[in-house]
C-alpha positions, 0 to 999 in steps of 0.5 A, a space after each residue: 714305805 722305805 723307798 717312799 720316805 727316801 724319795 721324799 727326803 731326796 725331793 725336799 733336800 733338792 730345795 736346799 742350796 748346799 752349804 749356805 744359810 739365809 739371813 733375814 735382816 731386820 735393821 732399818 737400812 736393809 729390810 723392806 718389810 719387817 712385818 712380813 719377815 715375821 710371817 716368813 719365819 713363822 711359815 718356816 717353823 710350820 714346816 718343822 724347820 728350826 730358826 735362829 733369832 739373832 737377838 740385838 744383831 741387825 735389829 733382831 735378824 732371823 737365820 734360816 736354812 737356805 732353800 729355793 722354796 724359802 727364797 721364793 717365799 721371801 720374794 713373793 712376800 717382799 721380804 729382804 734376805 741375804 745368802 750366807 756361806 757356811 763360813 760367814 754364818 760361823 763367823 756371825 755366830 762366833 761373834 754373837 757368842 762372845 761374852 763382850 757382845 750384848 747379843 744372843 742366838 735363840 733357837 725357835 723350834 715350833 710354830 705356836 698355835 695362836 688364838 685371838 679372843 674376839 667378839 663374834 662378828 668383829 671385823 679384822 680391822 677392829 683390832 691391831 693384833 688381828 690386822 698384823 697377823 692377817 697382814 703377816 700371813 700368820 694363821 690364827 683361830 678366833 675364840 670367845 666366851 663360850 670356847 674359853 669356858 669350855 677349856 678350849 684355851 688348852 689347845 693354844 700356846 698363845 692368846 691375844 685379848 681383843 680390846 675387851 671390857 672384862 668388868 661388864 660395863 660395856 666399854 664405858 661407852 654409855 655417855 657417848 653411844 647409849 643411843 647408838 644402834 650398834 651399842 644397843 645391839 652389842 649390849 643386848 647380844 652380850 646379855 643374851 650370851 651371858 644368859 646362854 652361858 648360865 649367868 644372870 649378868 654380863 659382869 659375872 660371865 666376864 669374870 668367869 672368862 677372866 678366871 679361866 684365862 688367869 688359870 690358862 696363863 698360870 698353867 703355862 700359857 702366854 697372854 698378850 693384851 692391848 688397850 682396855 683388855 689390859 686394865 679391865 682384865 686386872 680390875 675384873 680379877 680384883 673385884 671378884 664377887 664385888 658388884 662395881 657396876 652401876 644400874 645402866 650396866 647390870 640393872 641394879 646398884 653397885 656395892 657400897 664402898 666397893 673401892 675398899 674391898 678391891 683385892 690387888 693380890 688377885 691382879 697380874 700387873 697393877 696395884 693401888 688403883 682407884 676405880 672410876 665410879 662415874 658411868 659417864 666418864 670414859 675411863 675404868 680407873 686411875 691405871 690409865 694415863 689418857 686423861 692425865 697426859 699432856 703430850 703433843 702428838 708431835 713429841 709423843 714417843 716412848 723408848 724401849 729398855 735394853 736388856 742383857 741378851 745372854 742373861 735376860 733373853 725373854 725381855 730382849 726378844 720382846 723388845 727387838 726392833 730397828 729403833 729404840 724410839 717408837 711413836 706413841 698412840 692413843 687408846 681407851 687405855 693409852 698407857 699405864 701409871 708407873 707407880 701403880 705397876 707391881 714391882 715384879 713387872 718389867 716396864 719394857 717401854 716407857 715415856 720417861 718425861 711423862 712418867 708413864 709405862 707403855 709396854 710391860 711384861 710379867 710372869 704368872 705361875 708357869 706362864 707369861 703376859 704382856 700388856 701394851 697400851 693403846 689401840 693401833 700403833 699406826 692410827 694415833 687417835 683411832 675412834 669408833 667408825 674410823 677406817 682401817 689401817 692399811 698396813 701396806 703403807 706401814 710395812 716397817 712399823 716398829 710399833 707393830 713389830 712389838 706385837 709380832 715379837 710376842 707372837 714368836 716368843 712361845 716358839 723359843 727353845 725353853 731353857 732351865 731357869 738360872 738359880 
């Protein structure tokens, strides 16, 4: 057994080039495929090797052990890399450690186990996160209501919520699609699933799922949500035990005066919002800015906030990019009304001229959550039936990089909170 272990160490060590490191630069000028660079980094972590994420250094570059097998993987995936000597690496790390420089080296220790909460039968291109995970070659499992209610979330470090409607109003698609075959079938399937799980209404089943997800985050999990999964999740929590659904959604009327019964203390991110009662309006509440905004596509951008890499490493990790200005994109929930965001939630990306938040982050119990408005960073007005986004055409997408920052975040070495 000892001989076998020694042989294994010798064979694996032969892959490594003596006294050097690999730098995967993430700046705009050098990196040819930012998205797959995250996949290579994840791949290295899966092999129980540590990586240093160089925050604010050349767009948030990655420092890896140098090995022929890693070089080959970069070449196969089209990821740009540079070979550094020991002295070059030491100089870079010394420069980064200087108190006068807003940079930091964060150790990534272990590849997080990833779950995507998505309805059965959904295609990968229905969801931006699923698309970019697939493109970057980062493995994930798909789960849905049944698995969540069976406590299977405990098996995962990171959870993404597909653009789901947790309120039981079937995405508020009633006016436009109530006669469409796909809408009718999805509604029937949701009702069948709710009954199979022991609930008389879809809204009750979705609330139960939302509560499980809340407990998962509070217990130390990381949740990332986009589009309608952001506000509908908070609305469901705030409307616990309150019927906010009209008859076409659940067969009976909503509860009289339900707006005054909403409990904002139950939410993760939002407060003081007004629910949209009209079932014919494609909107959940005043949280979303879609119908309020007046921004031409040509000038629709949002900017990323800057943080201290040494003192605020978490938001710094989540905002790593090769540009601070990112193209906007629409969705059922495009962005968030600024004054309806709780004061303890960080606004990491915003359109200041329009007073809207696009990208926010907060703490819930022992865990974390990030909400990202919009449907697809490279499809400005994605609609039902539109073709999928070909990420081969957008390998350096800064909008998609924000998603992948969140994927890597749970791999970071945990530090004790400063008091």
